[in-house]
PLY file of the C-alpha trace (Angstrom):
ply
format ascii 1.0
element vertex 508
property float x
property float y
property float z
element edge 507
property int vertex1
property int vertex2
end_header
-0.01 0.02 0.08
1.33 3.38 -0.86
1.10 6.57 1.37
2.24 9.79 -0.18
2.65 13.20 1.51
1.48 16.37 -0.21
3.82 19.08 -1.05
3.51 22.53 -2.57
3.35 22.42 -6.26
6.21 25.12 -6.39
8.33 22.49 -5.04
8.28 20.65 -8.32
9.54 23.61 -10.09
12.40 24.73 -7.76
15.52 22.62 -8.62
18.09 22.31 -6.01
21.74 21.86 -6.86
21.77 18.52 -5.02
19.32 16.03 -3.59
19.78 13.19 -1.21
17.60 10.07 -0.50
17.06 8.66 2.92
15.72 5.24 3.19
13.88 4.21 6.34
13.50 0.46 6.25
11.00 -0.18 8.94
9.22 -3.24 10.03
5.80 -2.41 8.60
6.89 -0.06 5.68
9.75 1.62 3.74
9.64 5.27 3.82
11.59 7.24 1.41
12.63 10.92 1.77
14.12 13.19 -0.71
16.09 16.00 0.93
17.66 19.08 -0.82
21.17 20.40 -0.01
19.96 22.74 2.83
18.07 19.92 4.55
14.51 20.50 3.58
12.30 17.33 3.03
10.76 17.89 -0.45
8.94 14.73 -0.86
8.35 11.51 0.80
6.86 8.16 -0.30
5.86 5.13 1.83
5.41 1.41 0.74
4.04 -0.91 3.21
4.77 -4.65 3.17
3.50 -7.78 5.17
4.85 -9.34 8.30
4.94 -13.16 8.51
4.05 -14.78 11.79
4.82 -18.58 10.89
4.36 -19.46 14.69
3.42 -17.58 17.86
6.40 -15.59 18.74
7.91 -15.80 15.39
8.39 -12.94 12.90
9.80 -12.91 9.50
9.74 -10.78 6.17
10.71 -11.27 2.56
13.76 -9.26 1.79
12.49 -9.01 -1.67
9.64 -7.01 -0.69
12.04 -4.53 0.80
13.82 -4.09 -2.47
10.49 -4.08 -4.25
9.48 -1.18 -2.10
12.53 0.87 -3.14
12.29 0.03 -6.76
8.66 1.36 -6.78
9.15 4.03 -4.52
12.12 5.88 -5.76
10.76 6.85 -9.20
7.72 8.12 -7.36
9.75 9.98 -5.03
11.52 11.65 -7.97
8.40 12.77 -9.78
8.49 16.47 -10.51
12.26 16.59 -9.59
15.61 16.32 -11.48
16.91 12.82 -10.95
20.31 13.82 -12.17
20.65 16.21 -9.24
20.58 13.19 -6.62
24.01 12.82 -5.26
23.61 10.24 -2.58
21.59 7.63 -0.80
21.72 6.49 2.92
19.62 3.82 4.61
18.75 3.53 8.31
17.06 0.06 8.92
15.45 -2.29 11.41
18.47 -3.89 13.20
19.23 -7.55 14.14
17.43 -9.40 11.35
19.12 -12.39 9.67
19.16 -12.06 6.07
21.10 -15.15 4.65
22.24 -15.21 1.05
23.51 -18.19 -1.00
26.64 -17.92 -3.39
24.68 -16.29 -6.03
23.41 -13.93 -3.69
19.91 -15.13 -3.60
18.11 -15.05 -0.40
17.99 -18.73 1.16
14.91 -18.07 3.46
12.74 -15.32 4.85
14.47 -12.92 7.20
14.14 -13.57 10.77
13.41 -10.25 12.33
14.56 -8.28 15.28
11.27 -9.03 17.29
11.34 -12.87 16.77
11.35 -14.74 19.90
12.21 -18.33 18.67
15.78 -18.42 20.01
15.31 -18.74 23.63
17.16 -22.07 23.73
20.06 -20.36 21.79
20.01 -17.22 24.11
20.25 -19.57 27.22
23.28 -21.40 25.75
25.00 -18.40 24.86
24.33 -16.65 28.33
24.74 -19.42 30.61
27.14 -22.05 28.73
29.19 -19.71 26.91
28.72 -17.29 29.70
27.55 -13.63 30.02
31.02 -12.47 31.16
32.93 -13.90 28.11
30.08 -12.68 25.64
30.41 -9.20 27.20
34.32 -9.26 26.96
34.17 -10.32 23.28
31.17 -7.93 22.09
30.28 -5.55 24.95
26.89 -7.17 25.24
25.05 -10.24 26.27
22.70 -12.34 24.09
19.20 -11.23 23.57
16.63 -13.10 21.56
16.52 -10.49 18.77
20.21 -10.58 18.29
21.64 -11.93 15.09
23.87 -14.55 16.52
21.28 -16.67 18.23
19.26 -16.64 14.99
22.37 -18.37 13.36
22.50 -20.89 16.04
19.02 -21.64 15.57
19.43 -21.84 11.94
22.31 -24.29 12.27
20.30 -26.59 14.65
16.81 -26.30 12.81
17.54 -25.79 9.25
21.06 -27.16 8.75
20.60 -27.49 5.03
19.94 -23.97 4.67
22.66 -22.97 7.06
25.19 -24.76 4.94
24.31 -22.65 1.96
25.01 -19.49 3.51
27.61 -17.45 1.61
27.00 -13.95 3.05
25.19 -12.96 6.33
23.47 -9.66 6.04
21.34 -7.38 7.93
18.07 -5.95 6.42
19.27 -2.33 5.21
22.69 -3.97 4.03
20.58 -6.28 1.76
19.32 -2.91 0.30
23.01 -1.58 -0.02
23.95 -4.76 -1.90
21.15 -4.58 -4.27
22.06 -0.73 -4.76
25.79 -1.34 -5.12
26.55 -4.93 -5.69
28.66 -4.78 -2.44
28.31 -6.68 0.78
28.79 -3.92 3.56
27.72 -3.32 7.10
28.24 -0.26 9.25
29.35 -0.49 12.88
26.14 0.81 14.44
24.08 -1.97 12.97
26.81 -4.80 13.17
26.82 -3.93 16.99
23.43 -5.67 17.33
24.67 -8.80 15.83
26.49 -10.13 18.93
29.37 -10.85 16.42
31.23 -7.57 16.56
34.03 -6.60 18.90
32.43 -3.26 19.53
35.18 -1.54 21.33
37.80 -2.24 18.57
35.18 -2.18 15.70
36.04 -5.58 14.10
34.33 -9.01 13.78
35.05 -11.11 16.79
36.80 -14.28 15.49
35.81 -16.17 18.69
32.14 -15.27 18.28
32.03 -16.28 14.73
33.55 -19.76 15.71
31.09 -20.08 18.31
28.31 -19.55 15.58
29.86 -21.87 13.20
30.58 -19.15 10.63
33.70 -17.60 9.05
34.90 -13.89 8.49
34.49 -14.56 4.82
30.81 -15.04 5.18
30.52 -11.49 7.00
30.06 -8.20 5.22
32.93 -5.53 4.99
32.54 -2.89 7.79
32.43 0.96 7.38
31.57 3.80 9.31
27.92 4.83 8.72
28.92 8.02 6.85
31.56 6.22 4.56
30.76 5.64 0.86
30.31 1.97 0.17
30.08 2.37 -3.57
28.03 3.80 -6.58
24.82 2.45 -8.02
25.41 -0.49 -10.33
24.12 -0.12 -13.86
21.09 -2.47 -13.10
20.08 -0.57 -9.86
20.45 2.85 -11.66
18.19 1.71 -14.46
15.62 0.36 -12.05
15.38 3.56 -10.01
15.76 6.07 -12.61
19.16 7.44 -11.28
22.61 8.13 -12.72
25.11 5.43 -12.03
27.23 8.43 -10.23
24.98 8.20 -7.20
26.83 7.42 -4.16
25.75 5.00 -1.35
26.77 5.39 2.21
26.92 2.46 4.51
24.03 3.75 6.54
23.22 2.90 9.99
20.79 0.87 12.42
17.42 2.54 12.87
18.02 3.93 16.18
21.52 5.38 15.32
20.04 6.91 12.21
17.06 8.36 14.23
19.64 9.66 16.63
21.42 11.44 13.80
18.14 12.86 12.56
17.44 14.41 15.89
21.02 15.61 16.82
21.65 12.84 19.49
25.30 12.86 18.59
28.57 13.42 20.39
28.77 13.17 24.34
25.57 13.54 26.60
22.71 13.46 23.90
19.62 11.33 24.70
16.73 10.36 22.37
13.59 8.17 22.91
12.20 6.43 19.92
8.49 5.38 19.99
7.87 3.32 17.03
6.95 -0.42 16.53
9.73 -0.75 19.19
10.72 1.60 21.87
14.22 2.92 22.64
16.22 5.12 24.92
19.44 6.08 23.13
22.32 7.96 24.99
25.32 8.91 22.80
28.86 9.30 23.95
32.24 9.98 22.54
33.83 7.17 24.52
33.27 3.54 24.65
31.55 2.22 27.84
29.69 -0.88 29.00
26.71 -1.51 31.33
28.27 -3.73 33.85
25.09 -5.65 34.23
24.44 -5.74 30.36
20.91 -4.35 30.86
21.72 -1.75 28.36
23.35 -2.43 24.95
26.75 -0.98 24.30
26.80 -0.31 20.55
28.90 1.84 18.16
27.17 5.17 16.95
26.65 6.49 13.37
28.57 9.60 14.29
31.88 7.71 14.83
31.43 7.28 18.60
29.55 4.98 20.63
26.18 4.87 22.60
24.09 2.92 25.19
20.60 1.70 24.28
17.67 0.22 25.96
15.19 -1.44 23.58
11.58 -2.77 24.46
10.13 -4.72 21.66
6.69 -3.55 21.74
6.03 0.28 22.22
3.60 1.95 19.72
2.76 -1.44 18.28
1.07 -2.01 21.83
-1.42 0.82 21.01
-1.75 -0.41 17.41
-2.80 -3.94 18.86
-5.18 -2.57 21.21
-6.86 -0.29 18.98
-6.89 -2.29 15.50
-7.10 -5.93 16.94
-9.19 -5.60 20.00
-11.12 -2.21 19.67
-11.39 -2.71 16.00
-10.55 1.05 15.12
-7.71 2.78 13.53
-8.91 6.08 14.99
-5.88 6.38 17.31
-6.64 10.01 18.25
-10.14 9.48 18.76
-9.37 6.76 21.42
-7.38 9.01 23.14
-9.89 11.87 23.11
-11.51 10.72 26.56
-8.30 10.63 28.39
-8.31 14.16 29.79
-5.65 15.72 32.16
-7.71 14.86 35.22
-7.30 11.41 34.37
-3.56 11.27 34.31
-1.77 9.66 37.10
-5.10 8.49 38.29
-5.75 5.25 36.39
-6.08 2.11 38.30
-5.30 -0.28 35.36
-1.79 -1.29 34.61
-0.38 -2.73 31.50
2.68 -4.83 30.93
3.60 -4.22 27.45
5.37 -7.51 26.52
3.47 -8.51 23.85
6.50 -10.10 21.93
8.47 -11.06 25.13
10.90 -8.25 26.34
14.46 -7.21 25.76
15.65 -4.30 27.90
16.13 -4.56 30.84
14.69 -7.81 31.85
15.72 -10.05 28.65
12.79 -12.47 28.92
11.31 -14.09 25.98
8.76 -15.63 28.05
7.32 -12.45 29.44
3.83 -11.76 28.01
1.42 -8.52 28.00
-1.12 -8.23 30.82
-3.75 -6.03 32.11
-3.90 -5.78 35.81
-6.36 -3.87 38.09
-9.64 -3.93 36.00
-12.88 -3.54 37.71
-16.49 -3.39 36.52
-16.29 0.36 36.15
-13.12 0.01 33.92
-13.59 1.76 30.52
-12.37 1.63 27.11
-10.46 4.81 27.69
-8.82 3.20 30.80
-7.41 0.42 28.69
-5.99 2.68 26.16
-4.51 4.97 28.93
-3.01 1.99 30.58
-1.33 1.01 27.43
0.25 4.43 26.94
1.20 4.54 30.54
2.82 0.94 30.47
5.08 1.70 27.46
6.16 4.75 29.32
6.94 3.10 32.41
8.87 0.22 30.45
11.04 2.86 29.03
11.64 4.38 32.31
12.97 0.83 33.34
16.07 1.33 31.07
16.12 5.17 32.09
16.62 4.05 35.76
19.40 1.56 34.52
21.23 4.61 33.04
20.92 6.58 36.04
22.31 3.85 38.14
25.62 3.92 35.97
25.76 7.79 37.06
24.36 8.99 33.64
22.58 12.33 34.05
19.87 12.88 31.58
18.42 16.24 31.93
16.23 16.22 28.93
15.78 14.14 25.88
14.38 14.19 22.33
11.60 12.05 21.26
10.64 10.73 17.95
8.68 8.01 16.20
4.98 7.59 15.24
3.87 7.30 18.91
5.58 10.80 19.56
3.02 12.50 17.35
0.43 12.03 20.03
0.53 15.12 22.42
-0.97 13.10 24.99
1.66 10.41 24.85
4.46 12.97 25.12
2.74 14.46 28.28
2.56 11.02 29.94
6.27 10.40 28.92
7.38 13.59 30.17
5.97 13.16 33.54
6.81 9.52 33.90
10.37 10.40 33.29
10.43 13.74 34.98
12.24 15.48 32.28
11.54 17.92 29.22
10.97 16.32 25.92
12.06 17.84 22.62
10.54 17.13 19.30
12.58 18.35 16.11
10.88 19.89 13.17
11.82 16.96 10.70
9.71 14.16 12.71
11.60 11.78 10.41
14.25 10.38 12.41
15.83 7.27 10.81
15.13 8.60 7.24
16.43 11.93 7.76
19.30 10.72 9.69
20.16 8.35 6.71
19.90 11.21 4.25
22.33 13.24 6.72
24.74 10.34 6.33
24.80 10.57 2.73
25.26 14.28 2.82
28.38 13.70 5.09
29.42 10.77 2.39
29.10 13.22 -0.41
31.26 15.88 1.14
28.38 18.39 2.00
29.28 18.25 5.63
32.86 17.40 7.23
31.24 15.42 9.96
27.98 13.93 11.45
28.20 16.45 14.13
28.44 19.48 11.75
25.45 18.08 9.69
23.38 17.80 12.94
24.20 21.05 14.31
23.28 22.90 11.08
20.30 20.80 9.91
18.25 19.86 13.10
16.04 22.26 14.85
13.61 21.70 17.93
10.00 22.44 16.98
8.30 21.96 20.45
9.19 20.97 24.00
7.01 19.14 26.46
7.64 20.09 29.96
6.96 17.86 33.00
4.51 19.06 35.65
5.65 18.52 39.29
2.35 17.43 40.62
1.60 14.96 37.94
5.47 13.68 38.03
4.84 12.93 41.78
1.46 10.92 40.87
3.38 8.93 38.13
6.24 8.19 40.63
3.98 6.46 42.88
2.26 4.50 39.98
5.89 3.60 38.64
6.77 2.00 41.90
3.65 -0.21 41.63
4.45 -1.03 38.12
7.86 -2.27 39.08
6.26 -4.88 41.20
4.41 -6.40 38.39
6.89 -8.28 36.44
8.84 -9.78 39.27
5.30 -11.05 40.61
4.46 -12.82 37.41
7.77 -13.77 35.98
7.42 -17.55 37.14
4.00 -17.56 36.05
5.26 -16.50 32.57
7.81 -19.20 32.55
5.34 -22.04 33.45
2.69 -21.00 31.06
4.53 -20.30 27.80
0 1
1 2
2 3
3 4
4 5
5 6
6 7
7 8
8 9
9 10
10 11
11 12
12 13
13 14
14 15
15 16
16 17
17 18
18 19
19 20
20 21
21 22
22 23
23 24
24 25
25 26
26 27
27 28
28 29
29 30
30 31
31 32
32 33
33 34
34 35
35 36
36 37
37 38
38 39
39 40
40 41
41 42
42 43
43 44
44 45
45 46
46 47
47 48
48 49
49 50
50 51
51 52
52 53
53 54
54 55
55 56
56 57
57 58
58 59
59 60
60 61
61 62
62 63
63 64
64 65
65 66
66 67
67 68
68 69
69 70
70 71
71 72
72 73
73 74
74 75
75 76
76 77
77 78
78 79
79 80
80 81
81 82
82 83
83 84
84 85
85 86
86 87
87 88
88 89
89 90
90 91
91 92
92 93
93 94
94 95
95 96
96 97
97 98
98 99
99 100
100 101
101 102
102 103
103 104
104 105
105 106
106 107
107 108
108 109
109 110
110 111
111 112
112 113
113 114
114 115
115 116
116 117
117 118
118 119
119 120
120 121
121 122
122 123
123 124
124 125
125 126
126 127
127 128
128 129
129 130
130 131
131 132
132 133
133 134
134 135
135 136
136 137
137 138
138 139
139 140
140 141
141 142
142 143
143 144
144 145
145 146
146 147
147 148
148 149
149 150
150 151
151 152
152 153
153 154
154 155
155 156
156 157
157 158
158 159
159 160
160 161
161 162
162 163
163 164
164 165
165 166
166 167
167 168
168 169
169 170
170 171
171 172
172 173
173 174
174 175
175 176
176 177
177 178
178 179
179 180
180 181
181 182
182 183
183 184
184 185
185 186
186 187
187 188
188 189
189 190
190 191
191 192
192 193
193 194
194 195
195 196
196 197
197 198
198 199
199 200
200 201
201 202
202 203
203 204
204 205
205 206
206 207
207 208
208 209
209 210
210 211
211 212
212 213
213 214
214 215
215 216
216 217
217 218
218 219
219 220
220 221
221 222
222 223
223 224
224 225
225 226
226 227
227 228
228 229
229 230
230 231
231 232
232 233
233 234
234 235
235 236
236 237
237 238
238 239
239 240
240 241
241 242
242 243
243 244
244 245
245 246
246 247
247 248
248 249
249 250
250 251
251 252
252 253
253 254
254 255
255 256
256 257
257 258
258 259
259 260
260 261
261 262
262 263
263 264
264 265
265 266
266 267
267 268
268 269
269 270
270 271
271 272
272 273
273 274
274 275
275 276
276 277
277 278
278 279
279 280
280 281
281 282
282 283
283 284
284 285
285 286
286 287
287 288
288 289
289 290
290 291
291 292
292 293
293 294
294 295
295 296
296 297
297 298
298 299
299 300
300 301
301 302
302 303
303 304
304 305
305 306
306 307
307 308
308 309
309 310
310 311
311 312
312 313
313 314
314 315
315 316
316 317
317 318
318 319
319 320
320 321
321 322
322 323
323 324
324 325
325 326
326 327
327 328
328 329
329 330
330 331
331 332
332 333
333 334
334 335
335 336
336 337
337 338
338 339
339 340
340 341
341 342
342 343
343 344
344 345
345 346
346 347
347 348
348 349
349 350
350 351
351 352
352 353
353 354
354 355
355 356
356 357
357 358
358 359
359 360
360 361
361 362
362 363
363 364
364 365
365 366
366 367
367 368
368 369
369 370
370 371
371 372
372 373
373 374
374 375
375 376
376 377
377 378
378 379
379 380
380 381
381 382
382 383
383 384
384 385
385 386
386 387
387 388
388 389
389 390
390 391
391 392
392 393
393 394
394 395
395 396
396 397
397 398
398 399
399 400
400 401
401 402
402 403
403 404
404 405
405 406
406 407
407 408
408 409
409 410
410 411
411 412
412 413
413 414
414 415
415 416
416 417
417 418
418 419
419 420
420 421
421 422
422 423
423 424
424 425
425 426
426 427
427 428
428 429
429 430
430 431
431 432
432 433
433 434
434 435
435 436
436 437
437 438
438 439
439 440
440 441
441 442
442 443
443 444
444 445
445 446
446 447
447 448
448 449
449 450
450 451
451 452
452 453
453 454
454 455
455 456
456 457
457 458
458 459
459 460
460 461
461 462
462 463
463 464
464 465
465 466
466 467
467 468
468 469
469 470
470 471
471 472
472 473
473 474
474 475
475 476
476 477
477 478
478 479
479 480
480 481
481 482
482 483
483 484
484 485
485 486
486 487
487 488
488 489
489 490
490 491
491 492
492 493
493 494
494 495
495 496
496 497
497 498
498 499
499 500
500 501
501 502
502 503
503 504
504 505
505 506
506 507
């Protein structure tokens, strides 16, 4: 399905000296942005594609659908614009997914995605047999079900014939880069989430590759996110209607790309992404590891590093409740009855673990629950509980960061869920900090275009690009009284998962 933005007719008449394409390869759709040389988004096109759920807790997609979305979308994106003025392409993409290619570079099986929970046995093996301390020493992280390494172990055990055919191991956005350039490449930020990268030294961990039964020759070449991988192949240029001179940068994982697009770069920046998944992203110019590994320690797209907490179901929880349970897509309408007087007063709690959970509990058995319902519980109470539950779960990672001595006086917020002023208000008061929204509102795609700008020499660094292009559009301030109410509710929320943990394990 195609969704297209409206733009002024005058935009078609204005020709910039240079354009850049940012690709946001999401879980539900591929969004394409056309950005001019002064950083203005002049057009956008979105193509959706299906998710495949072969079994409960499994999540897959066909990589061919991603490429089809790009091939269809780019010519539509360029309508009314000079395609010869496009200088570069960057991609920000869903992380951790396993794309396996054979010797002819054909996709062996559907990609196993970041939110797939089938690898609980492999995660247990890695964390408890190989050992968390060893994993952390090798990769700066421990195993989570969504990471790529457990997927490889699962494939080796359950699909040995397919595993034996693997010639190249790719991540989702890197499949697009290959289709664009013919080069197998990966950037450090995205590679960090595979549990195969020595994050501190920015190279593949030979020992982790051995543990997973793969060789370095099966891995893509590593780049900084803003480095040029290559130019378009003749075939790609023809398919997209672009000149072969267009440069393609390595791009970044979606959260790192979103951080670039919100100016969360350098030391001390923070961004909360409220998309299908939810993340808290803390940038740094120095390498550091959470000693408890509740937060991921990854490389950043700006050439530095970051800590990140990721929950598997964020805005998708609200989508699930509205579309699947309440049978409506009127998200704003469902929030209309949640007045200011109701905030901090809801007796219903929601655990947002619809796909299991990653940060900070790392439990594939965890499940979503409503707690505290009574005969007078309303439809609006359930919606409010979902919005609050997601905010509380993000605060869990927020608290881990604070325990490490990290000060977070304010944060950016982005993603589809952040468009809700009500949800932003809940988040600001649950966290007790001001939340900024930037003008672009296109985190991963805009960040990817900025990386392309750096790769093409428009800016000398990612920091320079962010400083010159990213502007704050609005700020949501916390209210002291409401923050106090949510503090008390968060303390209750914290008790729910520990109380239900054994129950989840026994019933899954």
